[in-house]
C-alpha positions in Angstrom: -28.9 -19.7 0.4 -25.7 -17.5 0.7 -24.8 -18.0 4.3 -24.9 -22.0 3.0 -21.7 -22.5 0.7 -21.7 -26.4 0.8 -20.8 -27.1 4.5 -17.0 -25.2 3.9 -17.9 -21.9 4.3 -20.1 -19.3 4.7 -19.9 -16.3 3.0 -21.2 -13.1 5.0 -23.1 -10.9 2.6 -22.7 -6.8 3.1 -26.2 -5.9 4.0 -25.9 -2.5 5.7 -24.6 -0.2 2.6 -27.6 -1.3 0.8 -30.2 -1.0 3.3 -29.2 2.5 4.0 -29.0 3.6 0.6 -32.5 2.2 0.5 -33.6 3.9 3.4 -31.7 7.7 1.9 -34.5 6.8 -1.7 -30.7 6.8 -3.3 -30.1 10.4 -3.0 -27.4 10.5 -0.9 -26.2 7.4 -3.0 -25.7 9.2 -5.4 -22.9 11.7 -3.9 -21.0 9.6 -2.8 -20.4 8.0 -6.0 -19.6 11.3 -7.5 -17.1 11.7 -4.2 -15.3 8.4 -5.2 -15.7 9.8 -8.6 -13.9 13.2 -7.7 -11.2 11.3 -5.3 -10.5 8.9 -7.5 -8.0 11.2 -9.4 -6.0 12.5 -5.7 -4.4 8.9 -6.3 -0.5 8.7 -6.3 1.7 5.5 -5.5 4.6 7.4 -6.8 6.5 10.2 -5.4 9.7 12.0 -4.8 10.7 12.9 -1.4 13.3 15.0 -0.1 14.1 14.2 3.4 16.5 15.5 5.7 17.3 14.8 9.4 17.1 17.4 12.3 20.4 19.4 13.1 22.3 18.9 16.3 22.4 21.6 18.7 25.5 23.1 19.3 27.6 22.4 22.4 27.8 25.0 25.0 31.3 27.1 26.1 30.4 28.3 30.2 32.2 27.9 33.5 30.1 27.4 36.8 29.7 30.9 38.6 28.6 31.1 42.2 29.5 33.5 45.2 33.2 33.0 46.6 33.6 30.8 44.4 36.1 32.7 41.4 37.3 29.4 39.1 34.3 26.7 39.5 35.2 24.9 36.3 33.6 24.3 33.0 30.1 23.8 32.9 28.7 23.3 29.2 26.5 20.9 28.5 26.4 19.3 25.3 23.7 19.7 22.5 20.7 17.3 21.6 20.5 15.5 19.2 18.8 16.0 16.2 14.9 13.5 15.5 15.2 11.2 12.7 12.7 10.5 9.9 11.1 7.5 10.1 8.7 6.3 7.1 5.8 4.5 9.5 3.0 2.3 7.3 -0.5 2.9 7.7 -3.7 1.0 7.0 -5.9 3.5 6.9 -3.4 5.4 4.5 -4.3 3.3 0.8 -2.1 6.4 -1.4 0.9 8.3 -1.2 -0.7 11.3 -2.1 -0.8 12.7 1.6 3.4 12.5 1.6 5.0 15.9 1.1 7.9 16.1 -1.8 10.1 17.6 1.1 10.5 16.4 5.0 12.6 18.3 7.7 13.8 16.6 10.8 13.7 18.6 14.1 16.8 20.2 15.2 18.0 18.9 18.9 18.5 22.1 21.6 21.4 23.8 22.0 23.4 22.9 25.0 23.5 25.3 28.4 25.6 26.2 31.9 25.3 24.0 34.7 25.7 20.9 32.5 22.6 21.1 31.2 22.1 19.3 27.9 20.5 20.3 25.2 16.6 18.8 24.6 16.8 15.9 21.3 15.1 16.6 18.6 11.3 14.9 18.1 11.0 12.1 15.7 9.1 12.7 12.7 7.2 10.1 11.5 5.7 10.0 8.1 2.4 7.6 7.5 2.5 5.8 4.5 0.6 2.8 3.2 0.9 -0.8 2.7 3.4 -1.9 0.2 5.4 0.8 -0.5 8.6 0.3 -1.8 11.5 2.9 -1.0 14.1 2.9 -3.4 17.6 5.6 -3.5 19.2 5.8 -6.7 17.3 2.9 -8.7 18.1 0.3 -5.9 15.7 -0.7 -3.1 16.3 0.4 -0.5 13.6 -1.0 2.0 10.1 -3.6 1.3 7.5 -1.9 4.0 4.5 -4.4 3.1 2.8 -5.1 6.9 1.2 -2.6 8.6 3.9 -1.1 11.3 6.6 -1.5 9.7 9.1 1.3 9.4 12.2 2.6 8.1 14.9 4.8 8.9 14.4 8.0 5.9 16.8 10.1 7.5 19.1 10.4 10.5 19.8 13.3 12.7 22.5 15.1 13.2 24.9 14.3 16.2 24.8 17.1 19.3 28.1 19.0 19.5 30.1 18.4 22.8 29.9 21.6 25.8 33.4 22.8 26.8 32.9 20.2 30.2 33.7 17.3 27.5 37.4 18.6 26.8 38.2 19.1 30.3 41.2 17.2 30.9 44.9 17.1 33.6 46.7 18.9 30.9 43.8 21.8 30.3 41.4 22.6 33.6 39.7 25.2 31.8 38.6 25.1 27.8 36.9 26.5 26.0 36.7 24.6 23.3 33.1 23.3 22.5 31.7 22.0 19.0 28.7 22.9 16.9 26.2 20.1 16.1 26.3 17.6 13.5 23.5 18.2 10.2 21.3 16.4 10.1 21.3 13.0 7.1 20.0 14.3 3.9 18.7 12.1 1.5 16.0 11.6 -2.2 14.2 9.4 -2.3 11.6 7.9 -4.3 8.6 6.0 -2.5 7.0 3.8 -5.1 3.2 2.0 -4.0 2.4 -1.7 -5.0 -1.0 -2.6 -3.9 -0.9 -5.7 -1.5 -3.4 -8.3 -1.6 -4.8 -12.2 -1.3 -6.0 -12.0 -4.9 -5.8 -9.5 -8.0 -8.9 -9.5 -10.0 -7.1 -8.7 -14.3 -9.6 -8.1 -17.3 -10.1 -5.6 -19.4 -11.9 -2.0 -19.5 -15.5 -3.3 -19.0 -14.7 -6.5 -18.1 -16.8 -6.1 -14.8 -14.4 -6.0 -12.2 -15.9 -3.6 -10.0 -19.0 -4.6 -10.4 -17.9 -8.3 -9.1 -16.3 -6.9 -6.2 -19.0 -4.9 -5.3 -20.9 -7.9 -5.8 -18.1 -9.8 -3.4 -17.4 -7.3 -0.1 -17.9 -3.4 0.8 -16.2 -1.9 -1.4 -17.7 0.9 -3.1 -15.4 1.4 -6.5 -17.3 3.5 -9.2 -19.1 1.5 -12.1 -20.4 3.1 -15.6 -20.5 2.1 -19.2 -17.6 3.5 -20.1 -13.6 1.9 -20.4 -11.4 3.0 -17.6 -13.7 3.9 -15.1 -11.9 2.3 -12.4 -8.4 4.9 -12.5 -7.2 3.7 -9.6 -6.6 -0.2 -7.7 -9.7 -0.7 -5.2 -9.3 -3.4 -2.1 -12.7 -4.9 -0.7 -12.4 -7.5 2.0 -14.6 -10.8 1.8 -15.5 -12.1 5.2 -15.4 -15.8 6.2 -17.3 -17.3 8.8 -14.6 -17.5 11.4 -13.2 -14.1 11.0 -11.6 -15.4 8.3 -10.6 -12.1 5.3 -9.8 -12.2 2.0 -8.3 -9.0 0.5 -9.5 -8.5 -3.3 -7.6 -5.9 -6.0 -9.3 -4.5 -8.6 -6.6 -3.4 -10.8 -7.1 -0.8 -13.8 -8.0 -2.6 -16.8 -5.9 -4.0 -19.3 -5.7 -2.9 -22.6 -3.3 -5.0 -25.6 -0.1 -3.1 -25.9 0.3 -2.4 -21.9 3.3 -3.5 -21.3 4.3 -1.0 -23.9 3.2 2.0 -21.8 -0.2 1.5 -23.5 -3.7 2.7 -21.9 -3.3 3.3 -18.1 0.7 1.8 -19.4 2.8 0.1 -16.9 1.8 2.3 -13.8 -0.9 -0.2 -12.7 0.7 -3.5 -14.0 3.0 -3.3 -10.0 0.2 -3.7 -8.6 -0.3 -6.3 -9.7 3.2 -7.9 -8.7 1.9 -8.1 -4.9 -1.2 -10.1 -5.1 -0.3 -13.8 -4.3 -3.0 -15.5 -7.4 -5.0 -13.9 -9.8 -8.5 -13.9 -11.2 -8.5 -13.1 -15.0 -12.4 -12.0 -15.4 -13.1 -11.7 -18.8 -16.5 -10.2 -20.6 -18.0 -13.5 -22.2 -20.4 -11.4 -24.0 -17.4 -10.8 -26.4 -16.5 -12.6 -29.6 -13.9 -14.4 -29.0 -13.2 -14.6 -25.1 -10.7 -17.3 -25.0 -8.4 -14.9 -26.4 -8.8 -12.3 -23.6 -6.8 -14.6 -21.1 -4.4 -15.1 -24.2 -3.9 -11.4 -24.1 -4.1 -10.6 -20.2 -1.6 -13.9 -19.8 0.8 -12.7 -22.5 0.6 -9.0 -21.1 1.5 -9.8 -17.2 4.3 -12.6 -19.4 6.0 -9.1 -20.9 6.2 -7.2 -18.0 7.7 -9.7 -15.5 8.4 -13.1 -16.2 6.6 -15.9 -14.1 3.7 -13.6 -13.4 1.2 -15.1 -15.1 1.9 -19.1 -14.1 1.0 -17.5 -10.6 -2.3 -19.9 -9.3 -5.5 -17.8 -10.8 -8.8 -18.3 -11.2 -10.9 -18.0 -15.1 -14.0 -15.8 -14.6 -16.4 -16.0 -17.1 -19.2 -12.3 -16.0 -21.8 -11.4 -17.7 -23.3 -14.9 -18.0 -27.1 -13.3 -17.5 -26.9 -11.4 -21.4 -28.5 -13.6 -24.1 -25.1 -14.2 -25.8 -22.8 -15.3 -23.5 -24.0 -18.8 -23.1 -23.5 -19.3 -26.5 -19.4 -18.4 -26.1 -19.5 -20.1 -22.7 -19.2 -23.9 -24.3 -17.2 -22.3 -26.4 -14.2 -20.6 -24.6 -14.5 -23.6 -22.4 -13.2 -26.2 -25.1 -10.5 -23.6 -26.2 -9.2 -22.9 -22.5 -9.4 -26.8 -21.4 -9.6 -26.1 -17.8 -12.7 -25.6 -15.6 -14.2 -21.8 -15.7 -16.4 -20.3 -13.4 -19.7 -18.2 -15.1 -21.4 -16.2 -13.3 -23.4 -12.5 -13.2 -21.8 -10.0 -11.0 -24.9 -7.6 -12.1 -27.8 -10.6 -11.2 -25.4 -12.5 -8.4 -26.1 -15.8 -10.4 -23.3 -18.4 -9.6 -20.9 -15.7 -7.1 -21.0 -18.6 -5.1 -18.9 -21.2 -6.5 -16.6 -18.0 -7.0 -15.8 -16.7 -3.1 -15.5 -20.8 -2.8 -13.2 -21.0 -5.5 -11.6 -18.0 -4.0 -11.5 -19.7 -0.7 -9.8 -22.5 -1.8 -6.5 -20.3 -3.5 -6.6 -18.6 -0.2 -6.4 -22.0 1.8 -3.5 -23.2 -0.4 -1.5 -19.8 -0.3 -1.6 -20.3 3.6 -0.2 -23.7 3.2 1.9 -22.6 1.2 3.9 -19.7 3.4 3.4 -22.1 6.5 5.5 -24.6 4.5 8.4 -22.3 3.9 8.5 -21.1 7.5 6.4 -17.4 6.5 3.6 -15.9 7.9 0.6 -15.4 4.9 -0.7 -12.1 4.3 -3.3 -11.4 7.0 -6.1 -8.2 7.2 
C-alpha cells in the first residue's frame, strides 16, 4: 500500500477532495474545473508600480494664550511624519494580480496649538507573494523569498517644525514654521519567481499537471490539448513527521523557449528558485531521450548551470502500449536511472516519492552544511 514506502517515509495520499467529488456526483468538481480554468488567466508575475510615501504634516505657528497672560510664548507643534509604503510577503498571495499600479502612503497630520504634535501617517502594507523580486532601474534592490519578509518601498516625508522649535535666547517670539516634506517617490518593477523545492519541467502534454494531482492536493487543469497549464502551480507532498515538500508545475516548454517562443522565457524564471528538478518525459513519443536533451539545452541557454542542478528523470505514461518499448531505449541512451510511472493509473508513484524525499534530504543537508536555513513550507 502507498502508506508503506520501504520503511523510509510514509506518503499521505490526499483523499478528502476525491471523496467529496464522489459524494457530489462530480458536478461540483466540474464547476471547480471551470473556475480554475478561468482563474489562470489572471495570473500576473510582472508588475510596474509607482509608490509614493505619505507627505509630512505642516508645523503650526501660534502662541500660547490665556486670561491675564498676553505674551505666553510660542506653542506651535510639529507636524506628523508621513507613513511608509512597505512590501510584505504573504504566503496566501499567489500572484501579483492584486498589486495595484500606484500606491500613495498616508500623510501626517498638521501640528496644532498648545504644543500638540500632528499624528503620523499609518504604514501602508502591500501584500506580495513569496519569491517577489524588487527591481529599480534594472537593479535588484530586494529579494522577498520568505514569508514575513518586508521591504520599505517608499519612505514617508518628515513632519514640519512648529514655531516652538525655533525658540531661542535671541528670538523669544519666533513665527517661523516649516511645511512637511513630501514622501519618497519610486518606480519599482516587481517580478515573481515561484519558490518551491522541486520544479517539474517538460514539454506540453507530458503529464506534469496529472502527476502533480496524483502526489499532492493541487488541482491544476488537465486536458488533452497543449499548454493546458498557463501559470505555475505549487502542490505540497506530505510525508510522515509533518515534513512537506513543495513541487511546482511549470508551464510547458518548447524548443526555442529561451528565444521567447511558445510561452517564451516568461515562465523559465520560475525554475530559477527550484532547488532540484524533475524532468517529465512523455514515454509514448518516439525517441523520448531527445526530450531530455532539448529541455536541458533550453535551461542552459536561459541560465548557465541551471540544467546541472540535482534532478530526476520521470518517464510518464508507462500505461500506454508503445511506452514499454521506448523505456529500454530511453535508459540505454541516458545511461542513468529513469523512474517509469503512470500519473493516470498511479503505477510506480512510490518510487518517485521515495526519490523526491532523497533529493529533498540532500538539499536540506547541503543547506545546513553551508550554515543556511533550508526552505520550509
